[in-house]
C-alpha positions in Angstrom: 90.0 162.1 -4.4 88.7 159.4 -6.6 90.5 156.6 -8.1 90.7 155.9 -11.8 88.4 152.8 -11.7 85.7 154.6 -9.8 85.8 158.3 -10.7 83.1 159.3 -8.3 83.9 156.9 -5.5 83.9 158.7 -2.2 87.2 158.9 -0.4 87.7 156.3 2.3 88.0 157.5 5.9 91.5 156.0 6.1 92.6 158.3 3.2 91.4 161.5 4.8 93.7 164.1 6.2 93.0 165.7 9.6 91.8 168.8 7.8 89.5 166.8 5.6 88.1 165.0 8.6 87.6 168.4 10.3 85.5 169.5 7.3 83.3 166.4 7.5 82.7 167.0 11.2 82.1 170.7 10.7 79.6 169.9 7.9 77.7 167.6 10.2 77.7 170.3 12.9 76.7 173.1 10.5 73.9 170.9 9.2 72.6 170.6 12.8 72.7 174.3 13.1 70.9 175.0 9.8 68.2 172.3 10.2 67.7 172.3 14.0 68.8 175.8 14.9 70.9 174.2 17.7 73.4 176.5 19.5 77.0 176.1 18.4 78.1 175.1 22.0 75.6 172.2 22.1 76.5 171.1 18.6 80.2 171.3 19.4 79.9 169.1 22.5 77.9 166.5 20.6 80.3 166.5 17.6 83.5 166.1 19.6 82.0 163.0 21.1 81.5 161.3 17.7 83.6 158.3 16.7 86.7 159.4 14.8 86.8 163.0 15.9 90.2 162.5 17.6 91.7 162.1 14.1 90.3 165.4 12.9 92.2 168.7 13.0 90.3 170.2 15.9 91.6 173.7 15.4 90.3 173.7 11.8 87.0 172.2 12.9 86.7 175.0 15.5 87.5 177.7 12.9 84.9 176.3 10.5 82.1 175.7 12.9 82.3 178.8 15.0 83.6 181.0 12.1 80.7 180.0 9.8 78.0 180.5 12.4 79.5 183.8 13.6 79.7 185.2 10.1 76.7 183.4 8.6 75.0 186.6 7.4 78.2 187.8 5.7 78.8 184.4 4.1 75.2 184.4 2.8 75.6 187.9 1.4 78.7 186.9 -0.5 77.1 183.8 -1.9 73.7 185.2 -2.8 74.7 187.1 -6.0 75.9 183.8 -7.4 72.8 181.8 -6.6 70.1 181.1 -9.2 67.5 180.1 -6.6 66.4 181.0 -3.1 68.0 179.6 0.1 64.8 177.7 0.7 65.5 175.7 -2.5 69.1 174.9 -1.5 69.7 171.8 0.6 71.2 172.4 4.1 74.2 170.3 3.0 74.9 172.5 0.0 74.4 175.6 2.1 76.8 174.4 4.8 79.4 173.3 2.3 79.2 176.7 0.5 79.6 178.4 3.9 82.8 176.4 4.6 84.1 177.1 1.1 83.6 180.9 1.4 85.0 180.8 4.9 88.2 179.0 3.8 88.6 181.2 0.8 88.4 184.3 3.0 90.2 183.2 6.2 92.5 180.3 5.3 95.0 181.7 2.8 97.3 178.8 3.5 94.8 176.5 1.7 95.1 176.9 -2.1 91.8 178.0 -3.7 91.6 174.9 -5.9 92.0 172.7 -2.8 89.1 174.5 -1.1 86.9 173.9 -4.2 87.9 170.3 -4.5 87.3 169.6 -0.8 83.8 171.2 -1.1 83.0 169.2 -4.2 84.1 165.9 -2.5 82.0 166.7 0.6 79.0 167.5 -1.5 79.5 164.2 -3.5 79.6 162.3 -0.2 76.8 163.9 1.7 74.7 165.9 -0.7 72.2 165.2 -3.5 73.1 163.6 -6.8 74.2 166.7 -8.7 74.6 169.0 -5.7 78.4 169.1 -6.2 78.0 170.7 -9.6 76.0 173.5 -8.1 78.4 174.0 -5.3 81.3 174.0 -7.7 79.7 176.5 -10.0 78.9 179.0 -7.2 82.3 178.7 -5.5 84.1 178.8 -8.8 82.4 182.1 -9.7 83.1 183.6 -6.2 86.8 182.5 -5.9 88.2 185.2 -8.2 86.6 187.9 -6.0 88.0 186.4 -2.8 91.4 185.3 -4.1 92.0 187.5 -7.1 95.8 187.2 -7.3 95.9 183.5 -6.7 93.2 182.7 -9.2 94.7 185.0 -11.8 98.2 183.4 -11.3 96.7 180.0 -11.6 94.8 180.9 -14.8 98.0 182.5 -16.2 99.9 179.3 -15.5 97.3 177.3 -17.4 97.4 179.7 -20.4 101.2 179.5 -20.6 102.4 176.0 -19.7 
């Protein structure tokens, strides 16, 4: 969440919820997996030892890290029709964030779809390339109606009839 004076200012750590912190740690862990090919158990031990991890929602972190790695092929298959480039041309940060977004859209119905997208955008703004967040937003925004059809349709209907 940005403030009005600095619309793209990253959120301060003190403002992050436990779930948002979990996403940051999961992003770092998934990056290690994508770039280094490290096994999830090794990454998990390392990540849990990082400063500030105790403030993260560890159950959500576990779900993201282990769920994304376990279902990586399925997540990639869902994302690929919405990509305009090869995986080799997508940064590991954007790849990991999109994995987390799709994973949350599929497996975390308690998190509203717009919150999932916003969290992914904020992560990409903080850790990704300059305009990477625009790409992540576009891909996940196209995929959300397929993964959360009733929720997205209801949200769009609310906007059409205020």
